[in-house]
N, C-alpha and C positions, 0 to 999 in steps of 0.2 A: 504494501499499500503507498504510496507515494502522497506526501503531504505539500500543497502548494506553501512556497515560501513565505506569499503573504499571510496565509493563517499561522505559520510557524511565528513569524515576526508579531503579530497580534498576540499569540501564547506569549512568547519573550518580555511584550511591552506589559502584560498583564502580570506576570510575575513581577516583574521590576517594581510595578505599582503596588502590588501585596507586599513586598519587601518594605516599601516606604510606609503602608499602613502599620505593619507591624512593627518597625523600628520606631514610629510615632507613637506607639500605645504599648512601648517595650514595659515589660513589668519585671525588671530586674537583669543582672548581665547575662544570666543563663534564659532567657525568655525560651520557651522551645516554638513560638510560633515565628520568632526572628529567625532560628536556625532551620526551621522548615520553609519559610519563606527563600531564605539565602540557599538553600540546595534545591529549591524551586527555579532560580534563577539559572544555575548550573545545568540543570536537567534542560529546561528551556533553551537556553545559549545553545548546548550541545546540539540540541536538534534541529535548531534554525541554522547554523552552520552546515550541517550536514546537508540540509535539503537546497541552500545555497549554492554550496559545491555540486548538489548532483543536477540541481535546473541549470546553474549559470557558468559551473565551472570558478565561482568567486569565492572569496571567504573574507572574514572580516577583520580589522587588524586588532581585535580584541581577545585576550589568552585569558585562560581560568589557571589560575594559581592551584595547587594542590598540595597539601604536605607532604613534604617530604617524610618525617618522622612524626607517626601517629602519638608519638609520647610527647613531643611539645604540646603546651596549651593549645587546646581546638577555639579559644575563644579569640584569639588575636588574629584579627583578617591582615594580609601580607599588605605591607607598608603603612600601617599602623600599629608597631610595637612599642616597648618600651625604649627600644632605643632609637625612636624617630624622633623623640621630643614632642613638642606640641605644634608639631606643623599642621597647616591646614590642609585637607585633604585633596582641596582643587588646587590652589597656587602654591602647595609647597612652602 
C-alpha cells in the first residue's frame, strides 16, 4: 500500500501539533504524553521521508538523532543537554 506524500505530510504536521499541545500541557519532566508525542513525530517523519523518496526520489534536510547509548538519560533532547548552557534552541 502506497501513501500519498501529501497525506504523510499531513500526518507529520498533525504529530508536530500534538507534540506542541502536549509540551504546553506538560505535567512534569517525564510526562508520558510528551514522550508519546515525541515518538509519534519520529514515526511520522520516517514515513514521510520514505514516501517522499518513493514518489519523487527526494529527501528532506532533516535528520532524526537516536540515542547511541540507551543507558544515558532519556530525558535529554540532543542539542539541549547540560553541557550546552542556556542556549536559545532557535538562535543558539
